[in-house]
Residue, then its C-alpha position, 0 to 999 in steps of 0.5 A: x423882567x419886562x418893565x410894566x411901562x413896556x408891555x407890548x401886546x403879543x398875538x398868539x395864533x393856534x390852528x386846531x383840527x380834531x385836536x381833542x386829545x391835547x388841546x386843553x394842555x396846549x391852550x393852558x400852556x399859553x394862558x399860563x405864560x408869565x407874560x400876561x398881555x396876550x391876544x390868543x387867536x384860536x382858529x378851529x379848522x372845521x373840527x368834527x370831534x369834541x374840539x368845539x365843545x372843549x373850546x367853548x369851555x375856555x372863559x379867559x377873555x384874552x382868547x378869541x375863537x374863530x370857527x371855519x365851517x369846513x376843513x380848509x387845512x393849515x395854510x388857510x387857517x393860519x392866514x385867517x388867524x394872521x388877519x386877526x392879529x393886533x399885537x406888536x409881536x406874533x407867536x405861533x402855537x400848535x394844538x398838541x405842543x406845550x410851552x414853558x411858562x416863561x417862553x414868551x417873556x424870554x423871547x420878548x426880552x431877547x428881541x428887545x436886546x437884539x434889534x437886528x433880528x425881526x424874530x427868534x426861535x428856541x430850542x425844544x424838548x421832544x415828547x411822545x403821545x403820553x407826554x414822556x420825554x423822548x430826547x434820547x429816543x429821537x436824538x437825531x431830531x433833537x440835534x437837528x432842531x437845536x440850531x444856533x444863531x446863524x447869518x442869512x447866508x447859512x439859513x438860505x443855503x440850509x433851506x435850499x440844500x437840506x430843508x428845514x430845521x426850525x421848530x415853528x411853534x417856538x417862533x416869535x416875530x415882529x407882527x409887521x413882517x406879515x405885511x411885507x412877507x405875506x401869508x402862507x402859500x395855500x399849495x403847501x401842507x407839510x412844508x407850509x411853515x418852511x416855505x414861509x420862513x424861506x420868504x422871511x429869511x430873504x428879507x430879515x434875520x432871526x436869532x435862536x435862543x439856545x435853551x429848550x422853552x417848549x415841548x414838541x410832541x411827536x406821534x408815530x403813525x397818526x395822521x392827525x398830527x402834521x408832524x407825525x411820521x408816515x410814508x404819506x407825510x414824508x413823501x408829501x414833505x419831499x414833494x413840497x420841498x421840491x416845489x419850494x426849490x423851484x420857486x426859491x429864487x423867484x423874488x430873490x434880489x440878484x445881490x443876495x443870490x450872488x452873495x449866498x450861492x456864488x460858491x456853487x456857480x458853474x461860471x464864477x464870473x456870472x453877473x448878468x441877469x441871463x447868466x444868473x438865470x442859468x446859474x439858478x436853473x443849474x442849482x435847482x437841478x442839483x440833488x437835494x439833501x441825501x438824494x442823488x437824483x436830478x430835480x425834474x422841476x429844474x429841467x423846466x427852468x432849463x427848457x425855458x432857457x433853451x427855448x430863448x435864443x439869447x440864453x440858449x446861445x449863452x448856455x452853449x458858449x459859457x456852459x457847454x450845455x445844449x440839447x445833447x446835455x439835456x439828454x443826460x438828465x432826461x435819461x434818468x428817472x425824473x418822473x414816475x415812469x413805467x419802470x419806477x411804477x413797476x418797482x413801486x408795484x413790487x415794493x407795494x407787493x412786498x409791503x403787503x406780504x410783510x403786512x400779512x406776515x406781521x398779521x400772522x406773527x401777531x396771531x402766533x404771538x397771541x396763541x403763544x401768549x395763550x399757551x404761556x398762560x395755560x402753562x402758567x396755570x398748570x405750573x401754579x397747580x403743580x406748585x400747589x400740589x407740591x406744597x400739599x405733598x410737602x405738607x403731608x410729608x412733613x406731617x408723616x415725619x412728625x408722626x413717625x417721630x412721635x411714634x418713635x418717642x412713644x416706643x422709647x418711652x414704653x420700652x423705658x417703662x417696661x425695663x424699669x424696676x417699678x414695672x417689674x415689681x408691680x408685675x404680680x399685681x397687674x396679673x392679679x388685677x387681670x384675673x380679677x377683671x376676667x372673673x368679673x366679666x364672666 
């Protein structure tokens, strides 16, 4: 437990935009933290749904609500929240995720026990739009976000070659790091947190608490959720990661660059600023993640080197690289050239056809469901008639049995001795009845 004499203020920054569906659940998971000394900064980024009304219902004095007059997007809103931070520590929260009650307390204790780190993350559980746990359904993402505590080299390499695997809303850092790192880059939307963590990792290290302390929501095909899946989001994320790579080494110290990436140098003895510039350019040209394509942005670095006589000579001498080798790069599909545009047009046409087929299939499914309902009704009516027939058949059998029993009884009476003895009297009675009737 955290000692009462050592309760530093933790600032929590949450940006919201049209977040009415899950807002209060997320807010309450922050306010219900076992660690109580909080400054909860909520920045409403120009919401047009019922988000402002929901925020007005919050009465907790630890909450500070700031409203932007128009939607400026997540990077701007986050920076605005950063400008209001007063705490010793900073934690980020998304408006559709849920924290476990003890998340901040565990993270605070971790940072106190590991002063070598300036921040920490936690593992996460994954939930869908209904709050259902989907760790098994999204097992690859679950595994990706279950990182371990690694050194600076590992993380810089992972960011550069593969992208991001850090769940931003699980993070907590020392707030003073903002002054040295700066805020979020306003160019980025999808990868704004990754770009910030790249800069953080070039200066500091962080740990990972290998325990799920929050629930990250993943919603398919929903543009309101920046982390949701769609072609637009995935494309934007890839493009933004390309820009992150382009600027990856802009402010990296040469010593850190050599320590981290020397294994990938073409010239293993590269050490001068000019040689390192060549190595950086070739690294940026390398394919990213599972892609086999060259990076077009890397060629911009190569262009600058070739147009500098000193580095052009260096490229030729130590890398055997000149304009001829550039042609091997520029002969590939680096940009959205006419050929790729034609392929894209075919893809869009096929996609449109598939969508039309899906609409037709949905229509047929509706008709089939209607026919199945009609068949179900007919089957129910048939069952009712079969039950009526079965009941009548049973009644008929019971009547046949009663008739059979009566015939047997009558036959027994007619063959009995008493019936035969009383026969003359019955005949006399019949004659008497007939005479009276006359």
